[in-house]
MDAnalysis code that builds the backbone (N, CA, C; Angstrom):
import MDAnalysis as mda
import numpy as np

u = mda.Universe.empty(240, n_residues=80, atom_resindex=np.repeat(np.arange(80), 3), trajectory=True)
u.add_TopologyAttr("name", ["N", "CA", "C"] * 80)
u.add_TopologyAttr("resid", np.arange(1, 81))
u.add_TopologyAttr("resname", ["MET", "LEU", "GLU", "ARG", "THR", "GLU", "LYS", "ALA", "GLU", "SER", "ALA", "LEU", "ASP", "GLY", "ALA", "GLN", "LEU", "VAL", "ARG", "PHE", "ASP", "ASP", "THR", "THR", "SER", "ARG", "LEU", "ALA", "VAL", "TRP", "HIS", "GLY", "GLY", "VAL", "THR", "ILE", "ASN", "ILE", "TYR", "ASN", "SER", "GLN", "THR", "PHE", "ASP", "GLU", "ILE", "THR", "CYS", "PHE", "SER", "LEU", "SER", "ASN", "GLU", "ILE", "GLY", "GLU", "PRO", "CYS", "SER", "ARG", "ASP", "GLU", "VAL", "ASP", "GLU", "HIS", "ILE", "SER", "ASP", "ILE", "PHE", "GLY", "THR", "ASP", "ASN", "ASP", "GLU", "TYR"])
u.atoms.positions = np.array([
    [125.543, 112.069, 113.782],
    [124.339, 111.272, 113.783],
    [123.210, 111.961, 113.026],
    [123.124, 113.285, 113.164],
    [122.072, 114.023, 112.487],
    [122.199, 113.896, 110.973],
    [123.418, 113.943, 110.470],
    [123.617, 113.817, 109.024],
    [123.077, 112.483, 108.530],
    [123.335, 111.406, 109.263],
    [122.835, 110.084, 108.880],
    [121.308, 110.064, 108.887],
    [120.714, 110.674, 109.893],
    [119.256, 110.730, 109.979],
    [118.676, 111.504, 108.806],
    [119.293, 112.623, 108.474],
    [118.826, 113.414, 107.340],
    [118.969, 112.656, 106.036],
    [120.081, 111.936, 105.875],
    [120.275, 111.127, 104.670],
    [119.215, 110.035, 104.579],
    [118.914, 109.401, 105.708],
    [117.905, 108.343, 105.731],
    [116.530, 108.903, 105.359],
    [116.180, 110.020, 105.947],
    [114.896, 110.647, 105.640],
    [114.803, 111.016, 104.170],
    [115.878, 111.558, 103.632],
    [115.897, 111.951, 102.231],
    [115.777, 110.737, 101.313],
    [116.492, 109.685, 101.640],
    [116.477, 108.481, 100.803],
    [115.129, 107.776, 100.837],
    [114.479, 107.789, 101.985],
    [113.265, 106.996, 102.162],
    [111.970, 107.772, 101.985],
    [112.033, 109.090, 102.002],
    [110.828, 109.904, 101.888],
    [110.087, 109.617, 100.583],
    [108.860, 109.201, 100.691],
    [108.031, 108.936, 99.515],
    [108.290, 107.609, 98.831],
    [109.139, 106.785, 99.406],
    [109.466, 105.502, 98.782],
    [108.223, 104.618, 98.685],
    [108.082, 103.961, 97.551],
    [106.990, 103.023, 97.354],
    [107.432, 101.584, 97.600],
    [108.747, 101.363, 97.578],
    [109.281, 100.027, 97.813],
    [110.691, 100.160, 98.369],
    [110.956, 99.454, 99.465],
    [112.284, 99.422, 100.075],
    [112.614, 97.970, 100.368],
    [113.777, 97.536, 99.929],
    [114.230, 96.170, 100.195],
    [115.622, 96.227, 100.793],
    [115.873, 95.353, 101.775],
    [117.144, 95.285, 102.475],
    [117.837, 93.975, 102.131],
    [119.118, 94.056, 101.792],
    [119.940, 92.865, 101.555],
    [120.850, 92.694, 102.764],
    [120.514, 91.734, 103.626],
    [121.275, 91.580, 104.866],
    [122.664, 91.001, 104.649],
    [122.912, 90.408, 103.499],
    [124.238, 89.868, 103.201],
    [125.258, 90.994, 103.009],
    [124.841, 92.064, 102.366],
    [125.759, 93.156, 102.038],
    [125.379, 94.477, 102.699],
    [124.319, 94.484, 103.487],
    [123.839, 95.698, 104.166],
    [123.512, 96.813, 103.180],
    [122.828, 96.446, 102.114],
    [122.409, 97.432, 101.111],
    [120.896, 97.597, 101.152],
    [120.442, 98.762, 100.801],
    [119.027, 99.059, 100.651],
    [118.744, 99.415, 99.208],
    [117.686, 98.859, 98.661],
    [117.187, 99.278, 97.361],
    [115.936, 100.100, 97.619],
    [115.867, 101.274, 97.015],
    [114.741, 102.175, 97.242],
    [114.166, 102.594, 95.897],
    [112.856, 102.423, 95.764],
    [112.148, 102.787, 94.535],
    [111.034, 103.747, 94.906],
    [110.968, 104.857, 94.195],
    [109.963, 105.889, 94.476],
    [108.824, 105.894, 93.464],
    [108.765, 104.908, 92.603],
    [107.663, 104.812, 91.653],
    [108.007, 105.199, 90.236],
    [109.194, 105.714, 90.016],
    [109.610, 106.104, 88.668],
    [110.438, 105.014, 88.010],
    [111.362, 105.415, 87.182],
    [112.201, 104.445, 86.478],
    [113.541, 104.202, 87.176],
    [113.822, 104.952, 88.235],
    [115.114, 104.837, 88.913],
    [114.992, 104.054, 90.213],
    [115.950, 103.147, 90.419],
    [116.083, 102.410, 91.670],
    [117.436, 102.792, 92.248],
    [117.430, 103.270, 93.479],
    [118.660, 103.693, 94.150],
    [119.109, 102.609, 95.115],
    [120.416, 102.378, 95.160],
    [121.002, 101.419, 96.084],
    [121.850, 102.205, 97.083],
    [121.562, 102.009, 98.381],
    [122.239, 102.731, 99.452],
    [122.948, 101.779, 100.400],
    [124.002, 102.277, 101.011],
    [124.611, 101.600, 102.145],
    [123.629, 101.785, 103.299],
    [123.204, 100.699, 103.917],
    [122.160, 100.796, 104.942],
    [122.660, 101.368, 106.265],
    [123.949, 101.457, 106.437],
    [124.483, 102.010, 107.686],
    [124.718, 103.513, 107.593],
    [125.133, 103.978, 106.421],
    [125.447, 105.399, 106.252],
    [124.418, 106.145, 105.408],
    [123.627, 105.408, 104.645],
    [122.678, 105.948, 103.685],
    [123.359, 106.725, 102.566],
    [124.637, 106.424, 102.342],
    [125.320, 106.945, 101.161],
    [124.861, 106.132, 99.960],
    [124.614, 106.822, 98.848],
    [124.201, 106.108, 97.643],
    [125.404, 105.359, 97.064],
    [125.193, 104.094, 96.753],
    [126.234, 103.267, 96.144],
    [126.134, 103.353, 94.633],
    [124.917, 103.218, 94.125],
    [124.674, 103.280, 92.693],
    [123.186, 103.471, 92.469],
    [122.812, 103.647, 91.231],
    [121.399, 103.664, 90.860],
    [121.302, 103.090, 89.453],
    [120.118, 102.630, 89.135],
    [119.895, 102.124, 87.781],
    [118.450, 102.376, 87.393],
    [118.194, 102.305, 86.106],
    [116.852, 102.534, 85.577],
    [116.225, 101.220, 85.161],
    [114.923, 101.163, 85.327],
    [114.155, 99.991, 84.926],
    [112.830, 100.491, 84.370],
    [112.583, 100.198, 83.097],
    [111.342, 100.662, 82.477],
    [110.820, 99.592, 81.528],
    [109.576, 99.779, 81.100],
    [109.010, 98.846, 80.134],
    [109.495, 99.211, 78.732],
    [108.954, 98.539, 77.742],
    [109.446, 98.709, 76.368],
    [109.191, 100.097, 75.787],
    [108.296, 100.873, 76.399],
    [108.067, 102.232, 75.899],
    [108.577, 103.303, 76.855],
    [109.432, 102.889, 77.791],
    [110.098, 103.832, 78.668],
    [109.327, 104.258, 79.906],
    [108.208, 103.623, 80.167],
    [107.423, 103.949, 81.359],
    [107.892, 103.110, 82.541],
    [107.637, 103.570, 83.760],
    [108.026, 102.786, 84.936],
    [107.374, 101.403, 84.942],
    [108.102, 100.435, 85.437],
    [107.565, 99.082, 85.585],
    [106.631, 99.043, 86.791],
    [105.891, 97.963, 86.891],
    [104.997, 97.794, 88.032],
    [105.806, 97.506, 89.294],
    [105.178, 97.687, 90.435],
    [105.833, 97.432, 91.720],
    [106.314, 95.987, 91.784],
    [105.509, 95.055, 91.320],
    [105.902, 93.645, 91.346],
    [107.130, 93.375, 90.473],
    [107.177, 94.010, 89.299],
    [108.337, 93.844, 88.415],
    [109.601, 94.434, 89.046],
    [109.466, 95.581, 89.672],
    [110.604, 96.215, 90.336],
    [111.082, 95.335, 91.488],
    [110.148, 94.835, 92.274],
    [110.487, 93.960, 93.395],
    [111.224, 92.714, 92.912],
    [110.754, 92.124, 91.829],
    [111.409, 90.935, 91.265],
    [112.823, 91.264, 90.783],
    [112.988, 92.405, 90.148],
    [114.309, 92.795, 89.640],
    [115.284, 93.039, 90.796],
    [114.808, 93.702, 91.841],
    [115.657, 93.929, 93.010],
    [116.055, 92.592, 93.628],
    [115.120, 91.669, 93.721],
    [115.437, 90.336, 94.257],
    [116.498, 89.648, 93.416],
    [116.398, 89.811, 92.105],
    [117.411, 89.233, 91.210],
    [118.772, 89.874, 91.443],
    [118.803, 91.188, 91.566],
    [120.061, 91.901, 91.794],
    [120.679, 91.476, 93.120],
    [119.887, 91.456, 94.174],
    [120.399, 91.088, 95.484],
    [120.743, 89.605, 95.565],
    [120.173, 88.801, 94.693],
    [120.453, 87.382, 94.690],
    [121.751, 87.011, 93.984],
    [122.364, 87.977, 93.293],
    [123.607, 87.698, 92.584],
    [124.796, 87.975, 93.482],
    [125.944, 87.529, 93.068],
    [127.184, 87.803, 93.794],
    [127.877, 89.029, 93.212],
    [127.123, 89.929, 92.636],
    [127.653, 91.109, 91.982],
    [127.929, 92.195, 93.011],
    [129.178, 92.494, 93.264],
    [129.545, 93.521, 94.240],
    [129.268, 94.932, 93.726],
    [128.967, 95.057, 92.438],
    [128.694, 96.393, 91.889],
    [127.467, 96.999, 92.556],
    [126.500, 96.192, 92.867],
    [125.278, 96.673, 93.516],
    [125.356, 96.355, 94.957],
])
């Protein structure tokens, strides 16, 4: 149980945006940079991560990241 708690703390520490997909029990976590991490919400094991930036390589706004996560979670793509 402690390992899961430590993984959760590590994954969520400093997060600026966290979204939960109840269909697949996944968490999307964004810390404000260009990387969005996708975790299994029960184990907090990382499933995948991806980058999202504007045309000059800077992080997108919180609203843009939130919209992209909604799009990802709205698909039937098992990769995420």
